[in-house]
PDB file of N, CA, C and O in Angstrom, chain B, residues numbered from 101:
ATOM      1  N   MET B 101       7.902   2.574 -26.535  1.00  0.00           N
ATOM      2  CA  MET B 101       6.345   3.197 -26.316  1.00  0.00           C
ATOM      3  C   MET B 101       6.656   2.724 -24.689  1.00  0.00           C
ATOM      4  O   MET B 101       6.636   1.496 -24.616  1.00  0.00           O
ATOM      5  N   ALA B 102       6.966   3.447 -23.240  1.00  0.00           N
ATOM      6  CA  ALA B 102       7.043   3.770 -21.766  1.00  0.00           C
ATOM      7  C   ALA B 102       5.760   3.028 -21.552  1.00  0.00           C
ATOM      8  O   ALA B 102       4.615   3.121 -21.994  1.00  0.00           O
ATOM      9  N   LYS B 103       6.558   2.053 -20.482  1.00  0.00           N
ATOM     10  CA  LYS B 103       5.377   1.412 -19.768  1.00  0.00           C
ATOM     11  C   LYS B 103       4.356   2.082 -18.922  1.00  0.00           C
ATOM     12  O   LYS B 103       4.783   3.172 -18.540  1.00  0.00           O
ATOM     13  N   LYS B 104       3.248   1.837 -18.524  1.00  0.00           N
ATOM     14  CA  LYS B 104       2.538   2.536 -18.171  1.00  0.00           C
ATOM     15  C   LYS B 104       2.694   2.534 -16.539  1.00  0.00           C
ATOM     16  O   LYS B 104       3.421   1.559 -16.346  1.00  0.00           O
ATOM     17  N   LEU B 105       2.355   3.187 -15.098  1.00  0.00           N
ATOM     18  CA  LEU B 105       3.192   3.666 -14.478  1.00  0.00           C
ATOM     19  C   LEU B 105       1.553   2.826 -13.362  1.00  0.00           C
ATOM     20  O   LEU B 105       0.404   3.241 -13.210  1.00  0.00           O
ATOM     21  N   ASP B 106       2.324   1.467 -12.786  1.00  0.00           N
ATOM     22  CA  ASP B 106       1.330   1.241 -11.864  1.00  0.00           C
ATOM     23  C   ASP B 106       1.740   1.653 -10.198  1.00  0.00           C
ATOM     24  O   ASP B 106       2.866   1.910  -9.772  1.00  0.00           O
ATOM     25  N   LEU B 107       0.426   1.620  -9.420  1.00  0.00           N
ATOM     26  CA  LEU B 107       0.837   1.967  -8.132  1.00  0.00           C
ATOM     27  C   LEU B 107       1.807   0.969  -7.342  1.00  0.00           C
ATOM     28  O   LEU B 107       2.711   1.343  -6.594  1.00  0.00           O
ATOM     29  N   ARG B 108       1.361  -0.817  -7.725  1.00  0.00           N
ATOM     30  CA  ARG B 108       2.211  -1.038  -6.470  1.00  0.00           C
ATOM     31  C   ARG B 108       3.746  -2.015  -6.979  1.00  0.00           C
ATOM     32  O   ARG B 108       4.404  -2.832  -6.336  1.00  0.00           O
ATOM     33  N   THR B 109       3.891  -1.550  -8.230  1.00  0.00           N
ATOM     34  CA  THR B 109       4.851  -1.600  -8.622  1.00  0.00           C
ATOM     35  C   THR B 109       6.020  -0.462  -8.333  1.00  0.00           C
ATOM     36  O   THR B 109       7.185  -0.809  -8.140  1.00  0.00           O
ATOM     37  N   TRP B 110       5.629   0.856  -8.320  1.00  0.00           N
ATOM     38  CA  TRP B 110       5.730   1.570  -8.168  1.00  0.00           C
ATOM     39  C   TRP B 110       6.756   1.806  -6.513  1.00  0.00           C
ATOM     40  O   TRP B 110       7.961   1.878  -6.271  1.00  0.00           O
ATOM     41  N   LEU B 111       5.508   1.864  -5.682  1.00  0.00           N
ATOM     42  CA  LEU B 111       5.428   1.443  -4.347  1.00  0.00           C
ATOM     43  C   LEU B 111       6.651   0.075  -3.842  1.00  0.00           C
ATOM     44  O   LEU B 111       7.459   0.293  -2.939  1.00  0.00           O
ATOM     45  N   VAL B 112       6.614  -0.920  -4.382  1.00  0.00           N
ATOM     46  CA  VAL B 112       8.119  -1.919  -4.257  1.00  0.00           C
ATOM     47  C   VAL B 112       8.958  -1.781  -4.730  1.00  0.00           C
ATOM     48  O   VAL B 112       9.892  -2.460  -4.304  1.00  0.00           O
ATOM     49  N   GLU B 113       9.284  -0.758  -6.022  1.00  0.00           N
ATOM     50  CA  GLU B 113      10.901  -0.178  -6.571  1.00  0.00           C
ATOM     51  C   GLU B 113      11.004   0.729  -4.907  1.00  0.00           C
ATOM     52  O   GLU B 113      11.830   0.542  -4.014  1.00  0.00           O
ATOM     53  N   SER B 114      10.261   1.363  -4.928  1.00  0.00           N
ATOM     54  CA  SER B 114      10.693   2.794  -3.878  1.00  0.00           C
ATOM     55  C   SER B 114      10.853   2.446  -3.002  1.00  0.00           C
ATOM     56  O   SER B 114      11.391   3.174  -2.168  1.00  0.00           O
ATOM     57  N   LYS B 115      10.329   0.610  -2.558  1.00  0.00           N
ATOM     58  CA  LYS B 115      10.649   0.416  -1.438  1.00  0.00           C
ATOM     59  C   LYS B 115       9.912   1.678   0.230  1.00  0.00           C
ATOM     60  O   LYS B 115      10.253   1.798   1.406  1.00  0.00           O
ATOM     61  N   LEU B 116       8.647   2.439  -0.799  1.00  0.00           N
ATOM     62  CA  LEU B 116       8.202   2.927   0.531  1.00  0.00           C
ATOM     63  C   LEU B 116       9.712   4.598   1.197  1.00  0.00           C
ATOM     64  O   LEU B 116       9.640   5.281   2.219  1.00  0.00           O
ATOM     65  N   PHE B 117      10.446   4.630   0.443  1.00  0.00           N
ATOM     66  CA  PHE B 117      11.195   5.814   0.728  1.00  0.00           C
ATOM     67  C   PHE B 117      11.626   7.038   1.345  1.00  0.00           C
ATOM     68  O   PHE B 117      12.578   7.732   1.700  1.00  0.00           O
ATOM     69  N   PHE B 118       9.459   6.807   1.212  1.00  0.00           N
ATOM     70  CA  PHE B 118       9.347   8.305   1.713  1.00  0.00           C
ATOM     71  C   PHE B 118       7.854   8.640   2.607  1.00  0.00           C
ATOM     72  O   PHE B 118       7.227   9.683   2.794  1.00  0.00           O
ATOM     73  N   ILE B 119       7.621   7.065   3.090  1.00  0.00           N
ATOM     74  CA  ILE B 119       7.115   6.822   4.281  1.00  0.00           C
ATOM     75  C   ILE B 119       8.497   6.925   5.654  1.00  0.00           C
ATOM     76  O   ILE B 119       9.698   6.895   5.384  1.00  0.00           O
ATOM     77  N   PRO B 120       7.969   7.038   6.968  1.00  0.00           N
ATOM     78  CA  PRO B 120       9.040   7.016   8.429  1.00  0.00           C
ATOM     79  C   PRO B 120       9.513   5.728   8.708  1.00  0.00           C
ATOM     80  O   PRO B 120       8.635   4.870   8.611  1.00  0.00           O
ATOM     81  N   ARG B 121      10.593   5.334   9.016  1.00  0.00           N
ATOM     82  CA  ARG B 121      10.340   3.658   9.372  1.00  0.00           C
ATOM     83  C   ARG B 121       9.833   3.836  10.489  1.00  0.00           C
ATOM     84  O   ARG B 121      10.199   4.780  11.188  1.00  0.00           O
ATOM     85  N   GLY B 122       8.741   2.835  10.952  1.00  0.00           N
ATOM     86  CA  GLY B 122       8.471   2.085  12.186  1.00  0.00           C
ATOM     87  C   GLY B 122       6.913   1.318  11.900  1.00  0.00           C
ATOM     88  O   GLY B 122       6.579   0.713  10.881  1.00  0.00           O
ATOM     89  N   ILE B 123       6.555   1.423  12.447  1.00  0.00           N
ATOM     90  CA  ILE B 123       4.573   0.462  13.031  1.00  0.00           C
ATOM     91  C   ILE B 123       3.639   2.346  12.387  1.00  0.00           C
ATOM     92  O   ILE B 123       3.536   3.462  12.897  1.00  0.00           O
ATOM     93  N   HIS B 124       3.214   1.754  11.169  1.00  0.00           N
ATOM     94  CA  HIS B 124       2.312   2.384  11.529  1.00  0.00           C
ATOM     95  C   HIS B 124       0.654   2.234  10.879  1.00  0.00           C
ATOM     96  O   HIS B 124       0.647   1.336  10.036  1.00  0.00           O
ATOM     97  N   HIS B 125      -0.571   2.803  11.036  1.00  0.00           N
ATOM     98  CA  HIS B 125      -1.921   1.705  10.225  1.00  0.00           C
ATOM     99  C   HIS B 125      -1.642   1.436   9.014  1.00  0.00           C
ATOM    100  O   HIS B 125      -0.589   1.915   8.593  1.00  0.00           O
ATOM    101  N   LEU B 126      -2.438   0.638   8.117  1.00  0.00           N
ATOM    102  CA  LEU B 126      -2.737   0.935   6.850  1.00  0.00           C
ATOM    103  C   LEU B 126      -3.475   1.926   6.484  1.00  0.00           C
ATOM    104  O   LEU B 126      -3.731   1.838   5.283  1.00  0.00           O
ATOM    105  N   VAL B 127      -4.114   3.190   7.172  1.00  0.00           N
ATOM    106  CA  VAL B 127      -4.750   4.096   6.788  1.00  0.00           C
ATOM    107  C   VAL B 127      -3.435   5.128   6.805  1.00  0.00           C
ATOM    108  O   VAL B 127      -3.574   6.117   6.085  1.00  0.00           O
ATOM    109  N   GLU B 128      -2.037   5.009   7.617  1.00  0.00           N
ATOM    110  CA  GLU B 128      -1.341   5.811   7.865  1.00  0.00           C
ATOM    111  C   GLU B 128      -0.547   5.967   6.328  1.00  0.00           C
ATOM    112  O   GLU B 128      -0.068   7.065   6.047  1.00  0.00           O
ATOM    113  N   TYR B 129      -0.417   4.663   5.218  1.00  0.00           N
ATOM    114  CA  TYR B 129       0.408   4.718   5.000  1.00  0.00           C
ATOM    115  C   TYR B 129      -0.730   4.730   3.600  1.00  0.00           C
ATOM    116  O   TYR B 129      -0.124   5.138   2.609  1.00  0.00           O
ATOM    117  N   ASN B 130      -1.701   4.505   3.394  1.00  0.00           N
ATOM    118  CA  ASN B 130      -2.953   5.035   2.191  1.00  0.00           C
ATOM    119  C   ASN B 130      -2.765   6.175   2.577  1.00  0.00           C
ATOM    120  O   ASN B 130      -1.999   6.492   1.666  1.00  0.00           O
ATOM    121  N   THR B 131      -2.819   6.882   3.060  1.00  0.00           N
ATOM    122  CA  THR B 131      -2.633   8.598   3.446  1.00  0.00           C
ATOM    123  C   THR B 131      -1.138   9.443   3.051  1.00  0.00           C
ATOM    124  O   THR B 131      -1.061  10.597   2.629  1.00  0.00           O
ATOM    125  N   TYR B 132       0.175   8.346   3.368  1.00  0.00           N
ATOM    126  CA  TYR B 132       1.230   8.997   3.052  1.00  0.00           C
ATOM    127  C   TYR B 132       1.109   9.069   1.015  1.00  0.00           C
ATOM    128  O   TYR B 132       1.379   9.923   0.171  1.00  0.00           O
ATOM    129  N   ILE B 133       0.623   7.824   0.989  1.00  0.00           N
ATOM    130  CA  ILE B 133       0.496   7.678  -0.471  1.00  0.00           C
ATOM    131  C   ILE B 133       0.026   8.324  -0.887  1.00  0.00           C
ATOM    132  O   ILE B 133       0.769   9.068  -1.528  1.00  0.00           O
ATOM    133  N   GLN B 134      -1.103   8.601  -0.949  1.00  0.00           N
ATOM    134  CA  GLN B 134      -2.052   9.038  -1.787  1.00  0.00           C
ATOM    135  C   GLN B 134      -1.649  10.497  -1.789  1.00  0.00           C
ATOM    136  O   GLN B 134      -2.005  11.055  -2.827  1.00  0.00           O
ATOM    137  N   MET B 135      -0.767  11.576  -0.605  1.00  0.00           N
ATOM    138  CA  MET B 135      -0.511  12.617  -0.929  1.00  0.00           C
ATOM    139  C   MET B 135       0.554  12.242  -1.589  1.00  0.00           C
ATOM    140  O   MET B 135       0.587  13.255  -2.287  1.00  0.00           O
ATOM    141  N   SER B 136       1.544  11.574  -1.993  1.00  0.00           N
ATOM    142  CA  SER B 136       3.024  11.250  -2.720  1.00  0.00           C
ATOM    143  C   SER B 136       2.003  10.831  -4.475  1.00  0.00           C
ATOM    144  O   SER B 136       1.990  11.621  -5.419  1.00  0.00           O
ATOM    145  N   VAL B 137       1.561   9.999  -4.481  1.00  0.00           N
ATOM    146  CA  VAL B 137       1.117   9.987  -5.758  1.00  0.00           C
ATOM    147  C   VAL B 137      -0.549   9.749  -6.483  1.00  0.00           C
ATOM    148  O   VAL B 137      -1.096   8.809  -7.061  1.00  0.00           O
ATOM    149  N   PRO B 138      -0.896  10.924  -6.152  1.00  0.00           N
ATOM    150  CA  PRO B 138      -1.847  10.939  -6.123  1.00  0.00           C
ATOM    151  C   PRO B 138      -3.132  10.494  -7.473  1.00  0.00           C
ATOM    152  O   PRO B 138      -4.294  10.115  -7.325  1.00  0.00           O
ATOM    153  N   HIS B 139      -2.415  10.711  -8.622  1.00  0.00           N
ATOM    154  CA  HIS B 139      -2.268  10.791  -9.573  1.00  0.00           C
ATOM    155  C   HIS B 139      -2.494   9.006 -10.101  1.00  0.00           C
ATOM    156  O   HIS B 139      -3.107   8.504 -11.043  1.00  0.00           O
ATOM    157  N   LEU B 140      -1.741   8.476  -9.075  1.00  0.00           N
ATOM    158  CA  LEU B 140      -1.689   6.985  -9.087  1.00  0.00           C
ATOM    159  C   LEU B 140      -2.969   6.481  -7.876  1.00  0.00           C
ATOM    160  O   LEU B 140      -3.061   5.266  -7.704  1.00  0.00           O
ATOM    161  N   CYS B 141      -3.713   7.191  -7.247  1.00  0.00           N
ATOM    162  CA  CYS B 141      -4.180   6.861  -6.453  1.00  0.00           C
ATOM    163  C   CYS B 141      -6.267   7.413  -6.887  1.00  0.00           C
ATOM    164  O   CYS B 141      -6.743   8.524  -6.649  1.00  0.00           O
ATOM    165  N   ASP B 142      -6.772   6.619  -7.309  1.00  0.00           N
ATOM    166  CA  ASP B 142      -8.357   7.532  -8.096  1.00  0.00           C
ATOM    167  C   ASP B 142      -9.576   6.529  -7.506  1.00  0.00           C
ATOM    168  O   ASP B 142      -9.747   5.419  -8.011  1.00  0.00           O
ATOM    169  N   ASP B 143     -10.367   6.993  -6.448  1.00  0.00           N
ATOM    170  CA  ASP B 143     -10.688   6.443  -5.436  1.00  0.00           C
ATOM    171  C   ASP B 143     -11.822   6.413  -6.225  1.00  0.00           C
ATOM    172  O   ASP B 143     -12.739   6.105  -5.464  1.00  0.00           O
ATOM    173  N   LYS B 144     -12.437   6.632  -7.824  1.00  0.00           N
ATOM    174  CA  LYS B 144     -13.322   6.277  -8.146  1.00  0.00           C
ATOM    175  C   LYS B 144     -13.347   5.207  -9.113  1.00  0.00           C
ATOM    176  O   LYS B 144     -14.321   5.143  -9.863  1.00  0.00           O
ATOM    177  N   VAL B 145     -12.218   4.174  -9.226  1.00  0.00           N
ATOM    178  CA  VAL B 145     -12.222   3.096  -9.960  1.00  0.00           C
ATOM    179  C   VAL B 145     -12.286   1.980  -8.645  1.00  0.00           C
ATOM    180  O   VAL B 145     -11.151   2.056  -8.174  1.00  0.00           O
ATOM    181  N   LEU B 146     -13.100   0.930  -7.783  1.00  0.00           N
ATOM    182  CA  LEU B 146     -13.850   0.489  -7.149  1.00  0.00           C
ATOM    183  C   LEU B 146     -13.077  -1.051  -7.213  1.00  0.00           C
ATOM    184  O   LEU B 146     -13.040  -1.654  -8.285  1.00  0.00           O
ATOM    185  N   CYS B 147     -12.417  -1.673  -5.872  1.00  0.00           N
ATOM    186  CA  CYS B 147     -12.101  -3.088  -6.163  1.00  0.00           C
ATOM    187  C   CYS B 147     -13.236  -3.860  -6.068  1.00  0.00           C
ATOM    188  O   CYS B 147     -14.258  -3.658  -5.411  1.00  0.00           O
ATOM    189  N   GLU B 148     -12.876  -4.965  -6.959  1.00  0.00           N
ATOM    190  CA  GLU B 148     -13.908  -5.718  -7.317  1.00  0.00           C
ATOM    191  C   GLU B 148     -13.584  -7.628  -7.163  1.00  0.00           C
ATOM    192  O   GLU B 148     -14.092  -8.657  -7.608  1.00  0.00           O
ATOM    193  N   HIS B 149     -12.286  -7.198  -6.139  1.00  0.00           N
ATOM    194  CA  HIS B 149     -12.025  -8.130  -5.347  1.00  0.00           C
ATOM    195  C   HIS B 149     -12.958  -9.161  -4.103  1.00  0.00           C
ATOM    196  O   HIS B 149     -13.887  -8.448  -3.723  1.00  0.00           O
ATOM    197  N   SER B 150     -13.014 -10.472  -3.412  1.00  0.00           N
ATOM    198  CA  SER B 150     -14.136 -10.417  -2.513  1.00  0.00           C
ATOM    199  C   SER B 150     -12.833 -10.366  -1.380  1.00  0.00           C
ATOM    200  O   SER B 150     -11.624 -10.224  -1.563  1.00  0.00           O
ATOM    201  N   GLY B 151     -13.819 -10.587   0.137  1.00  0.00           N
ATOM    202  CA  GLY B 151     -13.072 -10.182   0.975  1.00  0.00           C
ATOM    203  C   GLY B 151     -13.169  -8.664   1.616  1.00  0.00           C
ATOM    204  O   GLY B 151     -14.072  -8.011   1.093  1.00  0.00           O
ATOM    205  N   THR B 152     -12.539  -8.068   2.487  1.00  0.00           N
ATOM    206  CA  THR B 152     -12.059  -6.893   3.468  1.00  0.00           C
ATOM    207  C   THR B 152     -12.520  -6.171   2.065  1.00  0.00           C
ATOM    208  O   THR B 152     -13.676  -5.748   2.093  1.00  0.00           O
ATOM    209  N   THR B 153     -11.700  -5.940   0.684  1.00  0.00           N
ATOM    210  CA  THR B 153     -11.559  -4.710  -0.125  1.00  0.00           C
ATOM    211  C   THR B 153     -12.755  -4.794  -1.172  1.00  0.00           C
ATOM    212  O   THR B 153     -12.414  -4.269  -2.232  1.00  0.00           O
ATOM    213  N   ASN B 154     -13.657  -5.143  -1.190  1.00  0.00           N
ATOM    214  CA  ASN B 154     -14.803  -5.390  -1.860  1.00  0.00           C
ATOM    215  C   ASN B 154     -15.594  -3.570  -1.703  1.00  0.00           C
ATOM    216  O   ASN B 154     -15.868  -2.986  -0.655  1.00  0.00           O
ATOM    217  N   GLY B 155     -15.745  -3.165  -2.870  1.00  0.00           N
ATOM    218  CA  GLY B 155     -16.145  -1.785  -2.379  1.00  0.00           C
ATOM    219  C   GLY B 155     -15.267  -0.684  -2.406  1.00  0.00           C
ATOM    220  O   GLY B 155     -15.741   0.443  -2.545  1.00  0.00           O
ATOM    221  N   ARG B 156     -13.465  -0.934  -2.239  1.00  0.00           N
ATOM    222  CA  ARG B 156     -13.150  -0.151  -1.692  1.00  0.00           C
ATOM    223  C   ARG B 156     -12.328   0.865  -2.992  1.00  0.00           C
ATOM    224  O   ARG B 156     -12.451   0.546  -4.174  1.00  0.00           O
ATOM    225  N   PRO B 157     -11.816   1.630  -2.726  1.00  0.00           N
ATOM    226  CA  PRO B 157     -10.761   1.967  -4.230  1.00  0.00           C
ATOM    227  C   PRO B 157     -10.062   1.272  -3.957  1.00  0.00           C
ATOM    228  O   PRO B 157      -9.693   0.907  -2.841  1.00  0.00           O
ATOM    229  N   GLU B 158      -9.487   0.701  -5.870  1.00  0.00           N
ATOM    230  CA  GLU B 158      -8.364  -0.749  -6.035  1.00  0.00           C
ATOM    231  C   GLU B 158      -7.045  -0.466  -5.744  1.00  0.00           C
ATOM    232  O   GLU B 158      -6.373  -1.462  -5.474  1.00  0.00           O
ATOM    233  N   TRP B 159      -6.297   0.931  -5.710  1.00  0.00           N
ATOM    234  CA  TRP B 159      -5.448   1.376  -5.421  1.00  0.00           C
ATOM    235  C   TRP B 159      -5.266   0.893  -3.688  1.00  0.00           C
ATOM    236  O   TRP B 159      -4.318   0.411  -3.068  1.00  0.00           O
ATOM    237  N   GLN B 160      -6.047   1.112  -3.468  1.00  0.00           N
ATOM    238  CA  GLN B 160      -6.082   0.446  -1.732  1.00  0.00           C
ATOM    239  C   GLN B 160      -5.659  -0.838  -1.343  1.00  0.00           C
ATOM    240  O   GLN B 160      -4.818  -1.171  -0.508  1.00  0.00           O
ATOM    241  N   HIS B 161      -6.800  -1.891  -2.517  1.00  0.00           N
ATOM    242  CA  HIS B 161      -6.463  -3.337  -2.646  1.00  0.00           C
ATOM    243  C   HIS B 161      -4.441  -3.495  -3.041  1.00  0.00           C
ATOM    244  O   HIS B 161      -3.647  -4.298  -2.551  1.00  0.00           O
ATOM    245  N   GLU B 162      -4.192  -2.430  -4.034  1.00  0.00           N
ATOM    246  CA  GLU B 162      -2.667  -1.966  -4.639  1.00  0.00           C
ATOM    247  C   GLU B 162      -1.703  -2.207  -3.183  1.00  0.00           C
ATOM    248  O   GLU B 162      -0.874  -3.114  -3.099  1.00  0.00           O
ATOM    249  N   VAL B 163      -1.929  -1.419  -2.300  1.00  0.00           N
ATOM    250  CA  VAL B 163      -0.719  -0.389  -1.267  1.00  0.00           C
ATOM    251  C   VAL B 163      -1.230  -1.894  -0.454  1.00  0.00           C
ATOM    252  O   VAL B 163      -0.450  -1.792   0.492  1.00  0.00           O
ATOM    253  N   ARG B 164      -1.850  -2.963  -0.223  1.00  0.00           N
ATOM    254  CA  ARG B 164      -1.450  -3.823   0.597  1.00  0.00           C
ATOM    255  C   ARG B 164      -0.973  -5.064  -0.083  1.00  0.00           C
ATOM    256  O   ARG B 164      -0.225  -5.875   0.462  1.00  0.00           O
ATOM    257  N   TRP B 165      -1.281  -5.139  -0.886  1.00  0.00           N
ATOM    258  CA  TRP B 165      -0.697  -6.032  -1.886  1.00  0.00           C
ATOM    259  C   TRP B 165       0.986  -5.601  -1.945  1.00  0.00           C
ATOM    260  O   TRP B 165       1.773  -6.528  -1.756  1.00  0.00           O
ATOM    261  N   ALA B 166       1.501  -4.353  -2.178  1.00  0.00           N
ATOM    262  CA  ALA B 166       3.130  -4.236  -2.270  1.00  0.00           C
ATOM    263  C   ALA B 166       3.454  -4.089  -1.254  1.00  0.00           C
ATOM    264  O   ALA B 166       4.670  -3.953  -1.114  1.00  0.00           O
ATOM    265  N   LEU B 167       2.387  -4.020   0.283  1.00  0.00           N
ATOM    266  CA  LEU B 167       3.347  -4.561   1.894  1.00  0.00           C
ATOM    267  C   LEU B 167       3.372  -5.493   1.873  1.00  0.00           C
ATOM    268  O   LEU B 167       3.935  -6.079   2.797  1.00  0.00           O
ATOM    269  N   HIS B 168       2.785  -6.218   0.812  1.00  0.00           N
ATOM    270  CA  HIS B 168       2.412  -8.014   1.185  1.00  0.00           C
ATOM    271  C   HIS B 168       3.997  -8.719   0.640  1.00  0.00           C
ATOM    272  O   HIS B 168       4.736  -9.534   1.193  1.00  0.00           O
ATOM    273  N   GLU B 169       4.104  -8.008  -0.655  1.00  0.00           N
ATOM    274  CA  GLU B 169       5.164  -8.421  -1.600  1.00  0.00           C
ATOM    275  C   GLU B 169       6.991  -8.083  -0.954  1.00  0.00           C
ATOM    276  O   GLU B 169       8.055  -8.698  -1.035  1.00  0.00           O
ATOM    277  N   LEU B 170       6.396  -6.344  -0.122  1.00  0.00           N
ATOM    278  CA  LEU B 170       7.451  -6.052   0.702  1.00  0.00           C
ATOM    279  C   LEU B 170       7.803  -7.146   1.911  1.00  0.00           C
ATOM    280  O   LEU B 170       8.940  -7.481   2.241  1.00  0.00           O
ATOM    281  N   GLN B 171       6.737  -7.552   2.405  1.00  0.00           N
ATOM    282  CA  GLN B 171       6.944  -8.313   3.528  1.00  0.00           C
ATOM    283  C   GLN B 171       8.152  -9.566   2.812  1.00  0.00           C
ATOM    284  O   GLN B 171       9.201  -9.927   3.345  1.00  0.00           O
ATOM    285  N   ASP B 172       7.697  -9.942   1.733  1.00  0.00           N
ATOM    286  CA  ASP B 172       8.751 -11.154   1.212  1.00  0.00           C
ATOM    287  C   ASP B 172      10.117 -10.938   1.063  1.00  0.00           C
ATOM    288  O   ASP B 172      10.878 -11.905   1.065  1.00  0.00           O
ATOM    289  N   LYS B 173      10.593  -9.641   0.916  1.00  0.00           N
ATOM    290  CA  LYS B 173      11.537  -8.836   0.421  1.00  0.00           C
ATOM    291  C   LYS B 173      12.721  -8.511   2.055  1.00  0.00           C
ATOM    292  O   LYS B 173      13.943  -8.516   2.206  1.00  0.00           O
ATOM    293  N   GLY B 174      11.590  -8.274   2.952  1.00  0.00           N
ATOM    294  CA  GLY B 174      12.727  -8.179   4.362  1.00  0.00           C
ATOM    295  C   GLY B 174      12.126  -6.612   4.582  1.00  0.00           C
ATOM    296  O   GLY B 174      12.692  -5.916   5.425  1.00  0.00           O
ATOM    297  N   ILE B 175      11.433  -6.273   4.125  1.00  0.00           N
ATOM    298  CA  ILE B 175      11.403  -4.535   4.055  1.00  0.00           C
ATOM    299  C   ILE B 175      10.401  -3.519   4.953  1.00  0.00           C
ATOM    300  O   ILE B 175      10.562  -2.338   5.260  1.00  0.00           O
ATOM    301  N   THR B 176       9.003  -4.706   5.333  1.00  0.00           N
ATOM    302  CA  THR B 176       8.120  -4.623   5.574  1.00  0.00           C
ATOM    303  C   THR B 176       7.527  -5.717   6.442  1.00  0.00           C
ATOM    304  O   THR B 176       7.167  -6.778   5.931  1.00  0.00           O
ATOM    305  N   GLN B 177       7.392  -5.433   8.028  1.00  0.00           N
ATOM    306  CA  GLN B 177       6.694  -6.793   8.644  1.00  0.00           C
ATOM    307  C   GLN B 177       4.905  -6.333   9.237  1.00  0.00           C
ATOM    308  O   GLN B 177       4.411  -5.263   9.592  1.00  0.00           O
ATOM    309  N   ASN B 178       4.415  -7.578   9.123  1.00  0.00           N
ATOM    310  CA  ASN B 178       2.703  -7.657   9.564  1.00  0.00           C
ATOM    311  C   ASN B 178       3.054  -7.468  10.803  1.00  0.00           C
ATOM    312  O   ASN B 178       3.908  -8.132  11.390  1.00  0.00           O
ATOM    313  N   VAL B 179       2.262  -6.335  11.377  1.00  0.00           N
ATOM    314  CA  VAL B 179       2.643  -6.823  13.114  1.00  0.00           C
ATOM    315  C   VAL B 179       1.035  -6.990  13.874  1.00  0.00           C
ATOM    316  O   VAL B 179      -0.011  -6.344  13.812  1.00  0.00           O
ATOM    317  N   LYS B 180       1.373  -7.907  14.414  1.00  0.00           N
ATOM    318  CA  LYS B 180      -0.242  -7.628  15.548  1.00  0.00           C
ATOM    319  C   LYS B 180       0.561  -6.817  16.615  1.00  0.00           C
ATOM    320  O   LYS B 180       1.617  -7.037  17.209  1.00  0.00           O
ATOM    321  N   LYS B 181      -0.402  -5.731  16.631  1.00  0.00           N
ATOM    322  CA  LYS B 181      -0.887  -5.136  18.323  1.00  0.00           C
ATOM    323  C   LYS B 181      -2.375  -4.891  18.548  1.00  0.00           C
ATOM    324  O   LYS B 181      -2.803  -3.737  18.519  1.00  0.00           O
ATOM    325  N   GLY B 182      -3.207  -5.965  18.780  1.00  0.00           N
ATOM    326  CA  GLY B 182      -4.125  -6.329  19.275  1.00  0.00           C
ATOM    327  C   GLY B 182      -5.402  -5.573  17.965  1.00  0.00           C
ATOM    328  O   GLY B 182      -6.546  -5.867  18.313  1.00  0.00           O
ATOM    329  N   ALA B 183      -5.383  -4.986  17.045  1.00  0.00           N
ATOM    330  CA  ALA B 183      -5.820  -4.580  15.878  1.00  0.00           C
ATOM    331  C   ALA B 183      -5.658  -5.204  14.724  1.00  0.00           C
ATOM    332  O   ALA B 183      -4.544  -5.712  14.600  1.00  0.00           O
ATOM    333  N   LYS B 184      -6.177  -5.302  14.090  1.00  0.00           N
ATOM    334  CA  LYS B 184      -5.683  -5.582  12.269  1.00  0.00           C
ATOM    335  C   LYS B 184      -5.188  -4.259  11.677  1.00  0.00           C
ATOM    336  O   LYS B 184      -5.596  -3.137  11.974  1.00  0.00           O
ATOM    337  N   GLY B 185      -4.009  -4.657  10.574  1.00  0.00           N
ATOM    338  CA  GLY B 185      -3.809  -3.042   9.529  1.00  0.00           C
ATOM    339  C   GLY B 185      -2.680  -2.708   9.698  1.00  0.00           C
ATOM    340  O   GLY B 185      -2.110  -1.971   8.895  1.00  0.00           O
ATOM    341  N   TYR B 186      -1.924  -3.322  11.122  1.00  0.00           N
ATOM    342  CA  TYR B 186      -0.519  -2.158  11.277  1.00  0.00           C
ATOM    343  C   TYR B 186       0.590  -2.986  11.114  1.00  0.00           C
ATOM    344  O   TYR B 186       0.750  -3.984  11.816  1.00  0.00           O
ATOM    345  N   TRP B 187       1.693  -2.505   9.877  1.00  0.00           N
ATOM    346  CA  TRP B 187       2.451  -2.790   9.274  1.00  0.00           C
ATOM    347  C   TRP B 187       3.749  -1.940   9.778  1.00  0.00           C
ATOM    348  O   TRP B 187       3.648  -0.716   9.869  1.00  0.00           O
ATOM    349  N   LYS B 188       5.107  -2.676  10.140  1.00  0.00           N
ATOM    350  CA  LYS B 188       6.049  -2.304  10.628  1.00  0.00           C
ATOM    351  C   LYS B 188       7.067  -2.048   8.869  1.00  0.00           C
ATOM    352  O   LYS B 188       7.179  -2.661   7.807  1.00  0.00           O
ATOM    353  N   LEU B 189       7.662  -0.631   9.558  1.00  0.00           N
ATOM    354  CA  LEU B 189       8.462  -0.450   7.982  1.00  0.00           C
ATOM    355  C   LEU B 189       9.817  -0.163   8.498  1.00  0.00           C
ATOM    356  O   LEU B 189       9.970   0.631   9.427  1.00  0.00           O
ATOM    357  N   LYS B 190      10.796  -0.768   7.943  1.00  0.00           N
ATOM    358  CA  LYS B 190      11.919  -1.460   8.560  1.00  0.00           C
ATOM    359  C   LYS B 190      13.206  -0.425   8.036  1.00  0.00           C
ATOM    360  O   LYS B 190      14.367  -0.673   8.359  1.00  0.00           O
TER     361      LYS B 190
END
């Protein structure tokens, strides 16, 4: 039986090859990802975690987790540009 495709796993394994290199805001990452794999981005499934993700779609929380995981691998970097939510894709 094949493993169910998981957004976070797919993003980490893909190393975000479909997103142009450079600095992007989280909203831009979400747009690129939703356009690339809409079947993995269900806006009806809301995040139940505490903090700033509560009430937003769960897939957006998975995007943030993937960005952090990719940062640990040296592929992304959280960038402080005066506002939160900017990430550099190396």
